[in-house]
C-alpha positions in Angstrom: 0.0 0.0 0.0 1.4 3.5 -1.0 0.7 6.7 1.1 1.8 10.3 0.6 2.9 12.2 3.6 2.1 15.9 4.5 5.6 16.9 3.3 5.0 15.4 -0.1 7.1 12.3 0.4 5.9 8.9 -0.7 6.0 5.9 1.6 5.3 2.2 0.7 4.0 0.0 3.6 3.6 -3.8 3.6 -0.1 -4.8 3.4 -1.5 -6.9 6.2 -3.7 -9.0 3.8 -1.0 -11.7 3.4 -0.5 -11.8 7.1 -4.2 -12.3 7.8 -4.5 -15.0 5.1 -1.5 -16.8 6.6 -3.0 -16.7 10.1 -6.3 -18.1 8.8 -4.4 -20.9 7.1 -2.5 -21.6 10.3 -5.7 -21.9 12.2 -7.3 -24.2 9.7 -4.2 -26.4 9.7 -4.5 -26.7 13.5 -8.2 -27.5 13.2 -7.9 -30.0 10.3 -4.9 -31.8 11.8 -2.5 -32.0 8.9 -3.9 -35.1 7.2 -3.0 -35.6 3.6 -6.5 -34.3 2.5 -6.6 -31.2 4.6 -5.6 -29.1 1.6 -3.7 -26.4 3.5 -0.2 -27.3 2.6 0.8 -25.4 5.8 3.8 -26.7 7.8 3.9 -26.0 11.5 7.1 -25.3 13.5 8.1 -24.4 17.1 5.2 -23.9 19.5 2.6 -24.4 16.7 4.0 -27.9 16.2 3.8 -28.6 19.9 0.2 -27.4 20.1 -0.6 -29.5 17.1 0.9 -32.5 18.8 -1.2 -31.9 22.0 -4.4 -31.7 19.9 -3.4 -34.8 17.9 -2.9 -36.8 21.0 -6.5 -36.2 22.0 -8.4 -35.6 18.8 -6.2 -37.2 16.1 -7.0 -40.2 14.0 -5.6 -43.7 14.4 -5.4 -45.3 17.8 -7.9 -43.4 19.9 -7.2 -45.6 22.9 -3.9 -43.9 23.9 -2.6 -40.4 24.5 0.3 -39.8 22.2 3.4 -37.8 22.7 3.0 -34.1 22.1 5.2 -33.7 19.0 4.8 -32.6 15.5 4.8 -36.2 14.4 1.2 -37.2 14.2 1.9 -40.9 14.0 4.1 -41.1 17.2 2.3 -43.0 19.9 2.7 -43.9 23.6 0.4 -46.0 25.7 -1.8 -44.3 28.2 0.8 -44.5 31.0 0.9 -42.0 33.8 4.2 -40.4 32.7 3.0 -39.7 29.1 -0.3 -38.4 30.3 1.3 -36.2 32.8 3.5 -34.7 30.1 0.5 -34.2 27.9 -1.3 -32.4 30.8 1.7 -30.2 31.2 1.8 -29.4 27.5 -1.9 -28.3 27.3 -1.5 -26.1 30.4 1.4 -24.4 28.6 -0.2 -23.8 25.3 -3.9 -23.2 26.1 -5.9 -21.0 28.5 -7.4 -22.6 31.6 -11.0 -22.8 30.2 -9.7 -24.8 27.2 -7.5 -27.0 29.4 -10.6 -28.0 31.4 -12.5 -28.9 28.2 -9.6 -31.0 26.9 -9.2 -32.8 30.2 -12.8 -33.7 30.2 -12.6 -34.9 26.6 -9.5 -37.0 27.4 -11.3 -38.7 30.3 -14.4 -39.4 28.2 -12.6 -40.3 24.9 -9.5 -42.1 26.1 -10.7 -43.8 29.2 -8.2 -42.1 31.5 -10.3 -42.3 34.7 -8.2 -45.0 36.2 -5.1 -42.8 36.0 -6.8 -40.2 38.2 -6.4 -42.7 41.0 -2.7 -41.9 41.1 -1.7 -38.9 43.3 0.9 -37.7 40.7 -1.8 -37.4 38.1 -4.1 -35.5 40.4 -1.4 -33.0 41.1 -1.0 -32.4 37.3 -4.6 -31.7 36.3 -6.5 -28.4 36.2 -9.1 -28.7 38.8 -12.7 -27.8 38.0 -16.3 -28.9 38.7 -16.2 -31.7 36.2 -13.0 -33.2 37.5 -14.6 -33.2 41.0 -17.5 -35.1 39.6 -15.2 -37.7 38.1 -13.3 -38.0 41.3 -16.5 -38.5 43.3 -17.6 -41.3 40.9 -14.2 -43.0 41.5 -14.4 -42.5 45.3 -15.1 -46.1 46.2 -12.3 -47.4 44.0 -9.8 -44.8 45.2 -6.8 -46.2 47.1 -6.0 -44.6 50.5 -2.8 -43.1 49.1 -4.8 -41.1 46.6 -7.7 -40.0 48.9 -5.9 -37.1 50.6 -4.8 -35.7 47.3 -8.3 -36.1 45.9 -9.7 -34.3 48.9 -7.3 -31.4 48.4 -8.3 -31.1 44.8 -12.0 -31.1 45.7 -11.4 -28.7 48.5 -9.7 -26.2 46.1 -12.6 -26.3 43.7 -15.2 -26.0 46.5 -13.3 -23.0 48.0 -13.3 -21.3 44.6 -17.1 -21.8 44.1 -17.8 -20.7 47.7 -15.7 -17.5 47.2 -17.6 -16.8 44.0 -21.2 -17.4 45.3 -21.4 -17.3 49.1 -21.4 -13.5 49.8 -24.1 -12.8 47.2 -26.2 -15.7 48.3 -26.2 -14.6 52.0 -27.0 -11.0 51.0 -29.8 -12.0 48.6 -31.5 -14.4 51.0 -31.1 -12.1 54.1 -33.0 -9.5 52.1 -35.6 -12.0 51.2 -36.1 -13.1 54.8 -36.5 -9.5 55.9 -39.1 -8.8 53.2 -41.0 -12.0 53.9 -42.0 -10.7 57.3 -43.8 -7.4 56.5 -45.3 -5.3 59.3 -48.0 -2.5 59.2 -46.4 -0.1 61.7 -42.8 0.1 60.4 -40.1 2.5 61.4 -39.3 5.0 58.6 -36.2 3.2 57.5 -38.2 -0.1 57.2 -41.1 1.3 55.0 -41.7 -0.6 51.8 -42.5 2.4 49.7 -43.5 0.5 46.6 -46.2 -1.5 48.4 -47.2 1.4 50.6 -47.9 3.6 47.5 -49.9 0.9 45.7 -51.9 0.2 48.8 -52.9 3.9 49.1 -53.5 4.9 45.5 -57.2 5.6 46.4 -55.9 8.4 48.6 -54.3 10.3 45.8 -54.8 14.1 46.0 -54.6 15.6 42.5 -54.4 19.2 43.8 -51.2 18.3 45.6 -50.0 15.7 43.2 -49.3 13.2 46.0 -50.6 10.1 47.8 -51.6 10.3 51.5 -50.4 7.1 53.0 -53.1 6.1 55.6 -51.5 2.6 55.9 -47.8 2.0 56.0 -46.4 -1.4 54.9 -42.9 -2.2 56.0 -40.2 -4.8 56.1 -39.8 -6.9 59.2 -36.3 -7.4 60.3 -35.3 -11.1 60.5 -34.4 -12.0 64.0 -31.8 -14.7 65.0 -34.6 -17.3 65.2 -35.3 -19.7 62.3 -37.6 -18.1 59.8 -37.5 -20.6 57.0 -36.7 -24.2 56.4 -35.0 -25.4 53.2 -34.7 -29.0 52.0 -32.3 -29.7 49.2 -33.2 -33.0 47.6 -30.4 -34.0 45.2 -30.4 -36.7 42.5 -26.9 -38.3 42.6 -27.2 -40.2 39.3 -24.2 -39.9 37.1 -25.5 -37.2 34.8 -26.1 -34.8 37.8 -22.4 -34.6 39.0 -22.0 -30.9 38.5 -25.3 -30.2 40.2 -24.3 -32.3 43.2 -21.1 -30.2 43.6 -22.9 -26.9 43.4 -25.8 -28.0 45.6 -23.4 -29.2 48.3 -21.7 -25.8 48.4 -25.0 -23.9 48.4 -26.2 -26.3 51.2 -23.2 -25.4 53.3 -23.8 -21.6 52.7 -27.5 -21.9 53.6 -26.6 -23.9 56.7 -24.3 -21.1 57.9 -27.3 -18.7 58.0 -29.0 -18.8 61.4 -32.4 -17.8 60.0 -32.5 -20.8 57.7 -32.7 -24.4 58.8 -31.2 -26.5 56.0 -31.5 -30.1 55.3 -29.5 -31.8 52.5 -30.7 -35.2 51.1 -29.1 -37.2 48.3 -30.7 -40.1 46.6 -30.5 -42.8 43.9 -32.6 -45.9 44.7 -31.7 -45.2 48.4 -31.9 -42.0 50.4 -29.1 -40.6 52.4 -29.4 -37.6 54.8 -26.1 -35.6 54.9 -27.4 -32.7 57.0 -25.0 -33.4 59.8 -22.1 -32.9 57.5 -23.2 -29.5 56.1 -20.5 -27.6 58.0 -18.0 -29.0 55.4 -19.2 -29.4 51.8 -16.2 -31.6 51.0 -17.4 -34.1 53.6 -20.9 -33.9 51.9 -19.4 -34.5 48.5 -17.5 -37.6 49.7 -20.6 -38.8 51.3 -22.3 -39.0 47.9 -22.1 -42.0 45.5 -22.6 -40.9 41.9 -24.3 -43.3 39.6 -27.0 -45.9 40.1 -30.7 -45.8 39.7 -33.3 -43.2 40.7 -36.3 -43.3 43.1 -37.6 -39.7 43.3 -40.8 -40.8 45.1 -38.8 -42.4 47.9 -36.6 -39.3 48.3 -39.6 -37.0 48.4 -41.4 -39.2 50.9 -38.4 -38.9 53.2 -38.3 -35.1 52.7 -42.0 -34.8 53.3 -41.7 -36.7 56.6 -39.2 -34.1 57.8 -41.3 -31.1 57.1 -42.6 -29.6 60.4 -43.7 -26.1 59.2 -45.1 -26.5 55.7 -45.9 -22.8 55.1 -42.3 -21.8 56.0 -40.6 -24.6 54.1 -39.0 -24.6 50.6 -38.2 -28.0 49.0 -35.8 -27.9 46.1 -35.7 -31.1 44.0 -32.6 -31.2 41.7 -33.1 -34.1 39.3 -33.3 -34.9 35.6 -36.7 -36.5 36.6 -36.0 -40.0 35.2 -38.1 -41.8 37.8 -37.4 -45.4 38.6 -40.0 -45.4 41.4 -43.7 -44.9 41.4 -44.5 -42.0 39.1 -48.1 -41.3 40.3 -47.0 -41.4 43.9 -44.2 -38.9 43.2 -46.7 -36.4 41.7 -49.2 -36.9 44.5 -46.5 -36.0 47.0 -45.6 -32.9 45.1 -49.3 -31.9 45.0 -49.7 -32.6 48.7 -46.7 -30.5 49.7 -47.9 -27.6 47.6 -51.4 -27.9 49.0 -50.0 -27.7 52.6 -48.3 -24.4 51.7 -44.8 -25.7 51.0 -42.9 -24.0 48.2 -41.7 -26.6 45.7 -38.9 -25.9 43.3 -37.9 -28.4 40.6 -34.5 -27.9 39.0 -33.4 -30.1 36.1 -29.8 -29.0 36.8 -27.8 -26.6 39.0 -24.8 -26.0 36.8 -23.5 -23.8 34.0 -24.2 -26.5 31.4 -27.9 -25.9 30.8 -30.5 -28.6 31.1 -29.3 -32.2 30.6 -31.4 -34.9 29.0 -34.6 -35.1 31.2 -38.0 -36.8 31.3 -40.2 -34.3 29.5 -43.4 -36.1 30.6 -42.6 -35.7 34.2 -41.5 -32.1 33.7 -44.8 -31.4 32.1 -46.7 -33.1 34.9 -44.9 -31.0 37.5 -45.6 -27.8 35.5 -49.3 -28.8 35.5 -49.1 -28.8 39.3 -47.7 -25.3 39.4 -44.1 -26.4 39.7 -42.3 -25.8 36.4 -39.0 -27.7 36.0 -36.1 -25.7 34.6 -32.3 -25.7 34.6 -30.7 -23.1 36.8 -27.2 -21.6 36.8 -25.3 -21.2 40.1 -25.5 -17.4 39.6 -29.3 -17.5 39.3 -29.9 -19.9 42.2 -29.9 -17.1 45.0 -32.6 -15.3 43.1 -34.6 -18.4 42.7 -34.4 -19.1 46.4 -35.2 -15.5 47.3 -38.3 -15.7 45.2 -39.4 -19.0 46.8 -38.8 -17.6 50.3 -40.9 -14.5 49.5 -43.6 -16.7 47.7 -43.4 -14.7 44.5 -43.0 -16.0 41.0 -39.8 -17.7 40.3 -37.3 -16.1 37.8 -37.6 -18.9 35.3 -35.2 -18.6 32.3 -36.8 -18.2 28.8 -35.4 -21.6 27.8 -37.2 -23.4 30.6 -39.7 -26.2 29.9 -43.3 -25.0 30.0 
């Protein structure tokens, strides 16, 4: 490209078109993998070759049962031994951002059957810890040797601490506000007046000549005392597909249990029901008390939760499940209807994770919606708002993508 300066001189600069085309070709080469038919003709060197080797080890053709050495040679192969996998884990952490590393680790576990290698302490120290890794470790809990368990707990504790740091403060603040607002009084102090409700309640007293409303009746927020105001029951499906939900629900359970105004019970279930309430002071203990996998008996779990409700009008039951019922379907729905008729707030979450809704039983979801309990997937960031709405007995903030 040629330009003329203000002093009349002519300067020629190198166009960026060729650079942009070369970058696109490089990216396509990394995506297509360098097979003979990829059509790019692009050769990779240096760090690009190493990145290509790391990708080939996981996504390349040929023997998909092994993780191959991270080199530019796409045909080089090593068995899925701990040293070779550890080197590969080190490579991907060098060349890719943390979010990509977590996806690649997850794919490696699923595609290459590397779960058994996670039973080795050296492997656990090399991986990038995230919610999905915690789910995998929990599913391996019973097969885990004693030499690995302490390392596994350290990995789980790190992830739990990160989740708690991200969500705990906002959750406590949101629910404390909801508890305050749920106990409204009619003779509030000035600072406790709910002006929105007060104005609506006194619209008939509008004086047009003054352009104002005369508030004959004040509506205010009650201040939550240290006594228990609400009871929350978290009923968590621990089937294999719900791993991330189990992790997040356990952390939220511990946060709720730390609030004096909320009495929290945490129940996990498959075909059996386990009450982990006495371990809520440490969510890591809760997680290692679960057993991911197995069947599902929602009716039995709800029967247990229903039997523990002592103040229905002040209770919120949160069922977290994909709704694939292995128990008695009609009895399950009758229990939900009975709880709602008694005044209990019932919330049905298909998932509590950032992944969106998993595969779920649409017939059961529709049946719950017909009872006034729509089932929807909930992100961890939305969960405090959902709980606040349930505590205040107002409509839930259901995402647009929820099942009707």
